[in-house]
A tleap script that builds the chain and sets N, CA, C and O, in Angstrom:
source leaprc.protein.ff14SB
mol = sequence {
  NMET TYR ALA GLY LYS ASP ARG VAL VAL ILE
  SER GLN ILE LEU HIE ILE ASN ILE PRO THR
  ALA GLN GLY HIE LEU GLU GLY ILE LEU LYS
  PRO GLU GLU ALA GLY VAL LYS PRO ARG TYR
  ALA ALA LEU VAL CYS HIE PRO HIE PRO LEU
  GLY GLY GLY THR MET HIE ASN LYS VAL VAL
  PHE LYS VAL ALA GLN THR LEU GLN LEU LEU
  GLY MET PRO ALA LEU ARG PHE ASN PHE ARG
  GLY VAL GLY HIE SER SER GLY SER TYR ASP
  GLU GLY ARG ALA ALA ALA ILE LEU ASP CYS
  ARG TRP TYR TRP ALA ALA SER ARG LEU ALA
  PRO THR TRP GLY CYS GLY LEU PRO PRO SER
  MET ILE ALA TYR ARG CLEU
}
set mol.1.N position { 128.274 98.667 95.819 }
set mol.1.CA position { 127.512 98.836 94.846 }
set mol.1.C position { 128.474 98.550 93.486 }
set mol.1.O position { 129.367 99.377 93.303 }
set mol.2.N position { 128.382 97.671 92.722 }
set mol.2.CA position { 129.296 97.549 91.295 }
set mol.2.C position { 128.872 97.858 90.237 }
set mol.2.O position { 127.923 97.140 89.919 }
set mol.3.N position { 129.124 98.610 89.505 }
set mol.3.CA position { 128.905 98.889 88.244 }
set mol.3.C position { 130.072 98.298 86.988 }
set mol.3.O position { 131.073 98.928 86.647 }
set mol.4.N position { 129.649 96.955 86.434 }
set mol.4.CA position { 129.981 96.796 85.528 }
set mol.4.C position { 129.973 97.620 83.890 }
set mol.4.O position { 129.594 98.735 83.531 }
set mol.5.N position { 130.454 96.707 83.325 }
set mol.5.CA position { 130.143 97.224 81.595 }
set mol.5.C position { 128.149 97.453 81.541 }
set mol.5.O position { 127.332 98.358 81.707 }
set mol.6.N position { 128.169 95.754 81.148 }
set mol.6.CA position { 126.733 95.596 81.130 }
set mol.6.C position { 125.731 95.619 82.453 }
set mol.6.O position { 124.539 95.342 82.315 }
set mol.7.N position { 126.412 96.043 84.020 }
set mol.7.CA position { 125.002 95.552 84.557 }
set mol.7.C position { 125.377 96.474 85.803 }
set mol.7.O position { 126.253 97.332 85.903 }
set mol.8.N position { 124.343 95.976 86.806 }
set mol.8.CA position { 124.973 96.463 88.481 }
set mol.8.C position { 124.520 95.518 89.042 }
set mol.8.O position { 123.554 94.821 88.732 }
set mol.9.N position { 125.594 95.422 90.383 }
set mol.9.CA position { 125.130 94.582 91.255 }
set mol.9.C position { 124.924 94.940 92.537 }
set mol.9.O position { 125.972 94.980 93.182 }
set mol.10.N position { 124.255 95.130 92.951 }
set mol.10.CA position { 123.443 95.374 94.257 }
set mol.10.C position { 124.115 94.363 95.459 }
set mol.10.O position { 123.658 93.220 95.502 }
set mol.11.N position { 125.127 94.716 96.386 }
set mol.11.CA position { 125.617 94.141 96.743 }
set mol.11.C position { 124.989 93.427 98.558 }
set mol.11.O position { 125.592 92.494 99.089 }
set mol.12.N position { 123.931 93.999 99.125 }
set mol.12.CA position { 123.158 93.465 99.971 }
set mol.12.C position { 121.617 93.601 100.209 }
set mol.12.O position { 121.027 94.677 100.109 }
set mol.13.N position { 121.053 92.484 100.514 }
set mol.13.CA position { 119.719 92.548 100.534 }
set mol.13.C position { 119.319 91.070 101.552 }
set mol.13.O position { 119.486 89.853 101.472 }
set mol.14.N position { 118.486 92.401 102.839 }
set mol.14.CA position { 118.053 91.380 103.816 }
set mol.14.C position { 116.905 90.807 103.968 }
set mol.14.O position { 115.904 91.499 103.785 }
set mol.15.N position { 116.755 89.359 104.352 }
set mol.15.CA position { 115.160 89.019 104.661 }
set mol.15.C position { 115.000 89.722 105.760 }
set mol.15.O position { 116.061 90.179 106.186 }
set mol.16.N position { 113.968 90.002 106.439 }
set mol.16.CA position { 114.002 90.192 107.863 }
set mol.16.C position { 112.314 89.772 108.066 }
set mol.16.O position { 111.435 89.413 107.283 }
set mol.17.N position { 112.372 90.011 109.479 }
set mol.17.CA position { 110.796 89.618 110.118 }
set mol.17.C position { 110.955 90.840 110.702 }
set mol.17.O position { 111.963 91.145 111.340 }
set mol.18.N position { 109.805 91.720 110.480 }
set mol.18.CA position { 109.205 92.686 111.202 }
set mol.18.C position { 108.106 92.655 112.507 }
set mol.18.O position { 106.881 92.660 112.390 }
set mol.19.N position { 108.759 92.628 113.581 }
set mol.19.CA position { 107.805 92.317 115.032 }
set mol.19.C position { 106.485 93.016 114.677 }
set mol.19.O position { 106.343 93.827 113.762 }
set mol.20.N position { 105.738 92.678 115.347 }
set mol.20.CA position { 104.349 93.667 115.277 }
set mol.20.C position { 103.422 92.391 116.463 }
set mol.20.O position { 103.778 91.247 116.744 }
set mol.21.N position { 102.301 93.080 116.890 }
set mol.21.CA position { 101.854 92.653 117.841 }
set mol.21.C position { 100.987 91.811 117.858 }
set mol.21.O position { 100.500 91.310 118.872 }
set mol.22.N position { 100.604 91.481 116.318 }
set mol.22.CA position { 100.117 90.202 115.908 }
set mol.22.C position { 100.957 89.185 114.959 }
set mol.22.O position { 100.674 88.647 113.889 }
set mol.23.N position { 102.143 89.142 115.820 }
set mol.23.CA position { 102.803 88.235 115.312 }
set mol.23.C position { 104.523 88.590 114.475 }
set mol.23.O position { 105.574 88.816 115.074 }
set mol.24.N position { 104.320 88.537 113.025 }
set mol.24.CA position { 105.629 89.846 112.380 }
set mol.24.C position { 105.141 89.704 110.856 }
set mol.24.O position { 104.309 88.848 110.555 }
set mol.25.N position { 105.594 90.419 110.082 }
set mol.25.CA position { 105.613 90.543 108.439 }
set mol.25.C position { 106.994 90.912 108.051 }
set mol.25.O position { 107.887 91.676 108.418 }
set mol.26.N position { 106.651 89.594 106.707 }
set mol.26.CA position { 107.796 89.319 105.804 }
set mol.26.C position { 108.192 90.324 104.999 }
set mol.26.O position { 107.532 90.623 104.003 }
set mol.27.N position { 109.775 91.217 105.479 }
set mol.27.CA position { 109.885 91.897 104.482 }
set mol.27.C position { 111.550 91.543 103.945 }
set mol.27.O position { 112.430 90.731 104.230 }
set mol.28.N position { 111.353 92.697 102.996 }
set mol.28.CA position { 112.867 92.694 102.075 }
set mol.28.C position { 113.600 94.060 102.563 }
set mol.28.O position { 112.948 95.103 102.622 }
set mol.29.N position { 114.952 94.023 102.904 }
set mol.29.CA position { 115.195 95.531 103.230 }
set mol.29.C position { 116.401 95.153 102.338 }
set mol.29.O position { 117.042 94.108 102.455 }
set mol.30.N position { 116.737 96.575 101.021 }
set mol.30.CA position { 117.889 96.870 100.673 }
set mol.30.C position { 118.700 97.961 100.851 }
set mol.30.O position { 118.761 98.958 100.132 }
set mol.31.N position { 119.362 97.702 101.915 }
set mol.31.CA position { 119.726 99.124 103.114 }
set mol.31.C position { 120.635 99.908 101.591 }
set mol.31.O position { 120.765 99.673 100.389 }
set mol.32.N position { 121.089 100.921 102.601 }
set mol.32.CA position { 122.281 101.780 101.439 }
set mol.32.C position { 123.752 101.106 101.644 }
set mol.32.O position { 124.481 100.683 102.541 }
set mol.33.N position { 123.720 101.258 100.409 }
set mol.33.CA position { 125.817 101.195 100.412 }
set mol.33.C position { 126.858 101.496 101.184 }
set mol.33.O position { 126.850 102.632 101.656 }
set mol.34.N position { 127.472 101.017 101.364 }
set mol.34.CA position { 128.457 101.340 102.299 }
set mol.34.C position { 129.084 102.864 101.404 }
set mol.34.O position { 129.254 103.014 100.194 }
set mol.35.N position { 129.389 104.125 102.876 }
set mol.35.CA position { 129.875 105.220 102.222 }
set mol.35.C position { 128.865 105.970 101.597 }
set mol.35.O position { 129.272 107.129 101.507 }
set mol.36.N position { 127.739 105.854 101.123 }
set mol.36.CA position { 126.105 106.358 100.734 }
set mol.36.C position { 125.356 106.996 102.075 }
set mol.36.O position { 124.956 106.423 103.089 }
set mol.37.N position { 125.326 108.070 101.786 }
set mol.37.CA position { 124.697 108.751 102.614 }
set mol.37.C position { 123.261 109.530 102.164 }
set mol.37.O position { 123.155 110.649 101.662 }
set mol.38.N position { 122.352 108.712 102.458 }
set mol.38.CA position { 121.266 109.223 101.195 }
set mol.38.C position { 120.327 110.083 102.058 }
set mol.38.O position { 120.155 109.983 103.272 }
set mol.39.N position { 119.737 110.968 101.182 }
set mol.39.CA position { 118.822 111.884 102.218 }
set mol.39.C position { 117.014 111.112 102.559 }
set mol.39.O position { 116.125 111.452 103.339 }
set mol.40.N position { 117.096 110.215 101.752 }
set mol.40.CA position { 116.026 109.630 101.654 }
set mol.40.C position { 115.686 108.051 101.840 }
set mol.40.O position { 116.543 107.241 101.486 }
set mol.41.N position { 114.223 107.507 102.489 }
set mol.41.CA position { 114.657 106.315 102.609 }
set mol.41.C position { 113.015 105.776 101.640 }
set mol.41.O position { 112.259 106.601 101.127 }
set mol.42.N position { 112.855 104.691 101.611 }
set mol.42.CA position { 111.306 104.104 100.761 }
set mol.42.C position { 110.794 103.263 101.642 }
set mol.42.O position { 111.323 102.326 102.239 }
set mol.43.N position { 109.808 103.645 101.668 }
set mol.43.CA position { 108.860 102.173 102.558 }
set mol.43.C position { 108.230 101.769 100.910 }
set mol.43.O position { 108.053 102.770 100.216 }
set mol.44.N position { 107.966 100.732 100.396 }
set mol.44.CA position { 107.863 100.307 99.317 }
set mol.44.C position { 106.187 99.347 99.657 }
set mol.44.O position { 106.227 98.448 100.497 }
set mol.45.N position { 105.253 99.562 99.157 }
set mol.45.CA position { 103.657 98.918 99.375 }
set mol.45.C position { 103.042 98.147 98.572 }
set mol.45.O position { 102.261 98.708 97.804 }
set mol.46.N position { 103.153 96.927 98.493 }
set mol.46.CA position { 102.519 95.955 97.270 }
set mol.46.C position { 100.667 96.076 97.218 }
set mol.46.O position { 99.903 96.132 98.181 }
set mol.47.N position { 100.392 96.085 95.998 }
set mol.47.CA position { 99.054 96.346 95.671 }
set mol.47.C position { 97.985 95.001 96.293 }
set mol.47.O position { 98.318 93.816 96.311 }
set mol.48.N position { 96.901 95.457 96.684 }
set mol.48.CA position { 95.245 94.785 97.421 }
set mol.48.C position { 96.216 93.352 97.617 }
set mol.48.O position { 96.955 92.923 96.731 }
set mol.49.N position { 96.039 92.705 99.009 }
set mol.49.CA position { 96.067 91.430 99.022 }
set mol.49.C position { 95.527 90.927 98.361 }
set mol.49.O position { 96.008 90.313 97.409 }
set mol.50.N position { 94.367 91.009 98.628 }
set mol.50.CA position { 92.603 90.084 98.274 }
set mol.50.C position { 92.873 90.100 96.592 }
set mol.50.O position { 92.261 89.194 96.027 }
set mol.51.N position { 93.649 90.935 95.725 }
set mol.51.CA position { 94.224 90.863 94.209 }
set mol.51.C position { 95.294 90.069 94.035 }
set mol.51.O position { 96.014 90.139 93.039 }
set mol.52.N position { 95.497 89.122 95.161 }
set mol.52.CA position { 97.035 88.799 94.935 }
set mol.52.C position { 98.243 89.305 94.772 }
set mol.52.O position { 99.227 88.689 94.364 }
set mol.53.N position { 98.182 90.520 95.113 }
set mol.53.CA position { 99.625 91.430 95.716 }
set mol.53.C position { 100.620 90.980 96.625 }
set mol.53.O position { 100.116 90.676 97.706 }
set mol.54.N position { 101.945 90.817 96.573 }
set mol.54.CA position { 102.484 90.580 97.294 }
set mol.54.C position { 103.599 91.594 97.491 }
set mol.54.O position { 103.300 92.774 97.309 }
set mol.55.N position { 105.129 91.223 97.917 }
set mol.55.CA position { 106.484 91.946 98.049 }
set mol.55.C position { 106.877 91.867 96.779 }
set mol.55.O position { 107.385 92.868 96.274 }
set mol.56.N position { 106.712 90.589 95.959 }
set mol.56.CA position { 107.900 90.292 95.011 }
set mol.56.C position { 106.701 90.647 93.488 }
set mol.56.O position { 106.936 90.214 92.360 }
set mol.57.N position { 105.692 91.347 93.785 }
set mol.57.CA position { 104.610 92.238 92.595 }
set mol.57.C position { 106.285 92.724 91.555 }
set mol.57.O position { 107.313 93.156 92.077 }
set mol.58.N position { 106.136 92.546 90.481 }
set mol.58.CA position { 107.134 92.790 89.523 }
set mol.58.C position { 107.112 94.435 89.647 }
set mol.58.O position { 108.158 94.809 90.177 }
set mol.59.N position { 106.319 95.425 89.350 }
set mol.59.CA position { 106.671 96.472 89.563 }
set mol.59.C position { 106.941 97.059 91.191 }
set mol.59.O position { 107.507 98.151 91.138 }
set mol.60.N position { 106.725 96.689 92.339 }
set mol.60.CA position { 107.567 96.499 93.348 }
set mol.60.C position { 108.458 96.119 93.433 }
set mol.60.O position { 109.111 96.820 94.206 }
set mol.61.N position { 109.355 94.798 92.839 }
set mol.61.CA position { 110.286 94.684 92.915 }
set mol.61.C position { 111.158 95.469 92.352 }
set mol.61.O position { 112.087 95.867 93.055 }
set mol.62.N position { 111.076 95.895 90.917 }
set mol.62.CA position { 111.741 96.710 90.215 }
set mol.62.C position { 112.077 98.535 90.787 }
set mol.62.O position { 113.137 99.156 90.712 }
set mol.63.N position { 110.619 99.030 91.384 }
set mol.63.CA position { 110.788 100.444 91.927 }
set mol.63.C position { 111.636 100.130 93.412 }
set mol.63.O position { 112.351 101.075 93.745 }
set mol.64.N position { 111.659 98.746 94.499 }
set mol.64.CA position { 112.429 98.979 95.125 }
set mol.64.C position { 114.442 99.184 94.554 }
set mol.64.O position { 115.443 99.825 94.877 }
set mol.65.N position { 114.026 98.208 93.622 }
set mol.65.CA position { 115.628 97.849 92.952 }
set mol.65.C position { 116.164 99.240 92.415 }
set mol.65.O position { 117.388 99.298 92.537 }
set mol.66.N position { 115.654 100.279 91.905 }
set mol.66.CA position { 115.876 101.640 91.276 }
set mol.66.C position { 116.137 102.316 91.860 }
set mol.66.O position { 116.960 103.179 91.555 }
set mol.67.N position { 115.384 102.211 93.304 }
set mol.67.CA position { 115.491 103.368 94.694 }
set mol.67.C position { 116.749 102.874 94.962 }
set mol.67.O position { 117.683 103.674 95.023 }
set mol.68.N position { 116.942 101.667 95.137 }
set mol.68.CA position { 118.360 101.083 95.796 }
set mol.68.C position { 119.587 101.542 95.111 }
set mol.68.O position { 120.566 102.057 95.651 }
set mol.69.N position { 119.391 101.262 93.703 }
set mol.69.CA position { 120.319 101.989 92.602 }
set mol.69.C position { 120.690 103.599 92.474 }
set mol.69.O position { 121.663 104.175 91.986 }
set mol.70.N position { 119.778 103.959 92.969 }
set mol.70.CA position { 119.614 105.898 93.117 }
set mol.70.C position { 120.256 106.186 94.284 }
set mol.70.O position { 120.551 107.364 94.491 }
set mol.71.N position { 120.616 105.103 95.329 }
set mol.71.CA position { 121.765 105.181 96.486 }
set mol.71.C position { 120.194 105.518 97.941 }
set mol.71.O position { 120.430 105.839 99.105 }
set mol.72.N position { 118.865 105.326 97.391 }
set mol.72.CA position { 117.791 105.003 98.536 }
set mol.72.C position { 117.467 103.616 99.231 }
set mol.72.O position { 116.987 102.634 98.665 }
set mol.73.N position { 117.836 103.727 100.622 }
set mol.73.CA position { 117.311 102.467 101.034 }
set mol.73.C position { 116.187 102.007 100.740 }
set mol.73.O position { 115.395 102.911 100.475 }
set mol.74.N position { 115.592 100.589 100.641 }
set mol.74.CA position { 114.282 100.679 100.306 }
set mol.74.C position { 113.725 99.463 100.892 }
set mol.74.O position { 114.326 98.426 100.611 }
set mol.75.N position { 112.378 99.347 101.885 }
set mol.75.CA position { 112.340 98.171 102.641 }
set mol.75.C position { 110.652 97.873 102.487 }
set mol.75.O position { 109.740 98.158 103.264 }
set mol.76.N position { 110.627 97.261 101.310 }
set mol.76.CA position { 109.132 96.190 101.329 }
set mol.76.C position { 108.405 95.144 101.733 }
set mol.76.O position { 108.799 94.200 101.048 }
set mol.77.N position { 107.721 94.845 102.326 }
set mol.77.CA position { 106.603 94.019 103.128 }
set mol.77.C position { 105.839 93.484 102.481 }
set mol.77.O position { 105.671 93.756 101.292 }
set mol.78.N position { 105.003 92.323 103.310 }
set mol.78.CA position { 103.682 91.683 102.874 }
set mol.78.C position { 103.313 91.989 103.968 }
set mol.78.O position { 103.930 91.915 105.031 }
set mol.79.N position { 101.697 92.555 103.645 }
set mol.79.CA position { 101.029 92.663 104.848 }
set mol.79.C position { 100.534 91.366 105.396 }
set mol.79.O position { 100.815 90.274 104.901 }
set mol.80.N position { 99.773 91.550 106.455 }
set mol.80.CA position { 99.079 90.536 107.190 }
set mol.80.C position { 98.551 89.594 106.131 }
set mol.80.O position { 98.069 89.941 105.053 }
set mol.81.N position { 98.726 88.179 106.639 }
set mol.81.CA position { 98.167 86.988 105.903 }
set mol.81.C position { 98.955 86.692 104.525 }
set mol.81.O position { 98.704 85.571 104.083 }
set mol.82.N position { 100.116 87.681 103.527 }
set mol.82.CA position { 100.308 87.345 102.644 }
set mol.82.C position { 101.501 86.515 102.631 }
set mol.82.O position { 101.915 86.580 103.789 }
set mol.83.N position { 102.136 85.910 102.086 }
set mol.83.CA position { 103.377 85.163 101.824 }
set mol.83.C position { 104.333 84.348 103.469 }
set mol.83.O position { 104.037 83.217 103.856 }
set mol.84.N position { 105.149 85.002 104.001 }
set mol.84.CA position { 105.149 84.518 105.246 }
set mol.84.C position { 104.955 85.390 106.177 }
set mol.84.O position { 105.544 85.297 107.254 }
set mol.85.N position { 104.041 86.435 105.885 }
set mol.85.CA position { 103.459 87.400 107.078 }
set mol.85.C position { 102.256 86.645 107.786 }
set mol.85.O position { 101.300 86.148 107.189 }
set mol.86.N position { 102.470 86.641 109.217 }
set mol.86.CA position { 101.627 85.871 110.282 }
set mol.86.C position { 100.198 86.879 110.008 }
set mol.86.O position { 100.177 87.835 109.232 }
set mol.87.N position { 99.422 86.557 110.571 }
set mol.87.CA position { 97.881 87.028 110.442 }
set mol.87.C position { 97.011 86.510 109.469 }
set mol.87.O position { 97.117 85.405 108.936 }
set mol.88.N position { 96.013 87.483 109.227 }
set mol.88.CA position { 95.335 87.339 108.036 }
set mol.88.C position { 94.919 89.001 107.452 }
set mol.88.O position { 95.607 89.959 107.804 }
set mol.89.N position { 93.705 89.166 106.522 }
set mol.89.CA position { 93.557 90.288 105.947 }
set mol.89.C position { 93.469 90.919 107.287 }
set mol.89.O position { 93.372 90.206 108.286 }
set mol.90.N position { 93.504 92.601 107.395 }
set mol.90.CA position { 92.504 93.309 108.039 }
set mol.90.C position { 91.466 94.336 107.557 }
set mol.90.O position { 91.015 95.305 108.166 }
set mol.91.N position { 91.286 94.039 106.731 }
set mol.91.CA position { 90.356 94.977 105.823 }
set mol.91.C position { 90.960 96.593 105.444 }
set mol.91.O position { 90.382 97.676 105.536 }
set mol.92.N position { 92.114 96.319 105.068 }
set mol.92.CA position { 92.832 97.957 104.847 }
set mol.92.C position { 93.395 98.589 105.968 }
set mol.92.O position { 93.908 99.679 105.717 }
set mol.93.N position { 93.456 98.108 107.455 }
set mol.93.CA position { 93.514 98.887 108.300 }
set mol.93.C position { 95.355 99.245 108.279 }
set mol.93.O position { 96.273 98.474 107.998 }
set mol.94.N position { 95.409 100.800 108.718 }
set mol.94.CA position { 97.006 100.645 108.386 }
set mol.94.C position { 97.740 100.498 109.155 }
set mol.94.O position { 98.685 101.283 109.232 }
set mol.95.N position { 97.610 99.442 110.031 }
set mol.95.CA position { 98.484 99.052 111.073 }
set mol.95.C position { 99.794 98.333 110.391 }
set mol.95.O position { 100.948 98.707 110.596 }
set mol.96.N position { 99.544 97.602 109.827 }
set mol.96.CA position { 100.361 96.783 108.614 }
set mol.96.C position { 102.113 98.025 108.717 }
set mol.96.O position { 103.222 97.796 109.199 }
set mol.97.N position { 101.298 99.773 107.714 }
set mol.97.CA position { 102.662 100.348 107.573 }
set mol.97.C position { 103.304 100.766 108.851 }
set mol.97.O position { 104.522 100.678 109.004 }
set mol.98.N position { 102.311 101.326 109.985 }
set mol.98.CA position { 102.650 101.817 111.144 }
set mol.98.C position { 103.554 100.622 111.559 }
set mol.98.O position { 104.705 101.058 111.602 }
set mol.99.N position { 103.538 99.713 111.782 }
set mol.99.CA position { 104.193 98.828 112.115 }
set mol.99.C position { 105.504 98.683 111.872 }
set mol.99.O position { 106.394 98.525 112.707 }
set mol.100.N position { 105.659 98.776 109.969 }
set mol.100.CA position { 106.888 98.945 109.485 }
set mol.100.C position { 107.568 100.754 109.500 }
set mol.100.O position { 108.766 101.021 109.413 }
set mol.101.N position { 106.665 101.580 109.604 }
set mol.101.CA position { 107.110 103.049 110.159 }
set mol.101.C position { 107.953 102.800 111.397 }
set mol.101.O position { 109.067 103.323 111.387 }
set mol.102.N position { 107.519 101.910 112.729 }
set mol.102.CA position { 108.044 101.558 113.598 }
set mol.102.C position { 109.557 100.908 113.864 }
set mol.102.O position { 110.535 101.244 114.532 }
set mol.103.N position { 109.229 99.818 112.998 }
set mol.103.CA position { 110.732 98.988 112.854 }
set mol.103.C position { 111.646 99.748 112.335 }
set mol.103.O position { 112.818 99.755 112.712 }
set mol.104.N position { 110.982 100.736 111.053 }
set mol.104.CA position { 112.270 101.885 110.701 }
set mol.104.C position { 112.801 102.759 111.430 }
set mol.104.O position { 113.952 103.041 111.094 }
set mol.105.N position { 112.366 103.340 112.374 }
set mol.105.CA position { 112.429 103.950 113.056 }
set mol.105.C position { 113.653 103.574 114.251 }
set mol.105.O position { 114.528 104.335 114.666 }
set mol.106.N position { 113.366 101.983 114.689 }
set mol.106.CA position { 114.076 101.668 115.860 }
set mol.106.C position { 114.957 100.922 115.419 }
set mol.106.O position { 115.782 100.797 116.324 }
set mol.107.N position { 115.277 100.323 114.505 }
set mol.107.CA position { 116.041 99.366 113.356 }
set mol.107.C position { 117.314 100.070 113.776 }
set mol.107.O position { 117.421 101.295 113.833 }
set mol.108.N position { 118.492 99.002 114.133 }
set mol.108.CA position { 119.718 99.297 113.969 }
set mol.108.C position { 120.433 98.415 112.603 }
set mol.108.O position { 121.638 98.569 112.403 }
set mol.109.N position { 119.802 97.698 111.894 }
set mol.109.CA position { 120.134 97.503 110.931 }
set mol.109.C position { 121.117 98.238 109.946 }
set mol.109.O position { 122.014 97.703 109.294 }
set mol.110.N position { 120.829 99.348 109.961 }
set mol.110.CA position { 121.428 100.283 109.036 }
set mol.110.C position { 121.763 101.329 109.223 }
set mol.110.O position { 120.817 102.115 109.268 }
set mol.111.N position { 123.345 102.044 109.457 }
set mol.111.CA position { 123.663 103.283 110.382 }
set mol.111.C position { 122.131 104.516 110.418 }
set mol.111.O position { 121.815 105.159 111.419 }
set mol.112.N position { 121.400 104.570 109.070 }
set mol.112.CA position { 120.771 106.036 109.166 }
set mol.112.C position { 119.354 105.156 109.321 }
set mol.112.O position { 118.580 105.762 108.580 }
set mol.113.N position { 118.779 104.269 109.785 }
set mol.113.CA position { 117.541 103.766 109.521 }
set mol.113.C position { 117.178 103.963 110.919 }
set mol.113.O position { 115.962 103.967 111.109 }
set mol.114.N position { 117.982 104.143 112.042 }
set mol.114.CA position { 117.626 104.610 113.358 }
set mol.114.C position { 118.172 106.117 113.875 }
set mol.114.O position { 118.285 106.570 115.014 }
set mol.115.N position { 118.435 106.642 112.686 }
set mol.115.CA position { 119.155 108.167 113.066 }
set mol.115.C position { 118.287 109.178 112.685 }
set mol.115.O position { 118.811 110.235 112.334 }
set mol.116.N position { 116.770 109.075 112.671 }
set mol.116.CA position { 115.969 109.782 112.353 }
set mol.116.C position { 115.906 110.183 110.578 }
set mol.116.O position { 115.551 111.187 109.960 }
set mol.117.N position { 116.380 109.006 110.225 }
set mol.117.CA position { 115.718 109.333 108.441 }
set mol.117.C position { 114.514 108.963 108.212 }
set mol.117.O position { 114.169 107.795 108.391 }
set mol.118.N position { 113.683 109.907 107.778 }
set mol.118.CA position { 111.912 109.872 107.397 }
set mol.118.C position { 111.915 108.674 106.537 }
set mol.118.O position { 112.920 108.586 105.831 }
set mol.119.N position { 110.938 107.613 106.402 }
set mol.119.CA position { 110.345 107.104 105.059 }
set mol.119.C position { 110.066 107.790 104.125 }
set mol.119.O position { 109.855 108.931 104.536 }
set mol.120.N position { 109.908 107.690 102.731 }
set mol.120.CA position { 109.091 108.302 101.586 }
set mol.120.C position { 108.141 106.729 101.816 }
set mol.120.O position { 108.696 105.684 102.157 }
set mol.121.N position { 106.788 106.839 101.575 }
set mol.121.CA position { 105.932 105.767 101.345 }
set mol.121.C position { 105.312 105.680 99.671 }
set mol.121.O position { 104.665 106.569 99.118 }
set mol.122.N position { 105.668 104.506 99.142 }
set mol.122.CA position { 105.574 104.579 97.815 }
set mol.122.C position { 104.247 103.184 97.921 }
set mol.122.O position { 104.318 102.045 98.383 }
set mol.123.N position { 103.160 103.915 97.286 }
set mol.123.CA position { 102.422 102.295 96.866 }
set mol.123.C position { 102.181 102.153 95.791 }
set mol.123.O position { 102.437 103.102 95.049 }
set mol.124.N position { 101.680 101.119 95.298 }
set mol.124.CA position { 101.297 100.741 94.023 }
set mol.124.C position { 100.058 99.858 93.919 }
set mol.124.O position { 99.996 98.742 94.436 }
set mol.125.N position { 98.975 100.484 93.146 }
set mol.125.CA position { 97.763 99.397 93.294 }
set mol.125.C position { 96.987 99.311 91.596 }
set mol.125.O position { 96.768 100.107 90.683 }
set mol.126.N position { 96.789 98.031 91.830 }
set mol.126.CA position { 96.422 97.802 89.991 }
set mol.126.C position { 95.285 98.425 89.902 }
set mol.126.O position { 94.704 98.497 88.819 }
savepdb mol mol.pdb
quit
């Protein structure tokens, strides 16, 4: 992370597809910066899909950005049928969140994500 006089630049944002039994979930991962050992990590969930909620919601974006600035890696994703995620709305079943937690635990994208760092879940509802 580079901190200038008037701004902070986040150096890495990864656009990912999280594999699921029904296809994939579109996600954006903001991993920890090089040399940072986070104590926590976050899974950031967007508002209800039937109300137009996506991972690009302003509040969801700002929460993920703030967590990353605080040294906490953050994964936000679109539920089934939202954005580029495959499938369709599943009436609020938690399978998408479980898929993301599995991906988090098995991922080798960032050193801490596959080493037992448990995610904290942050959900936002309109």
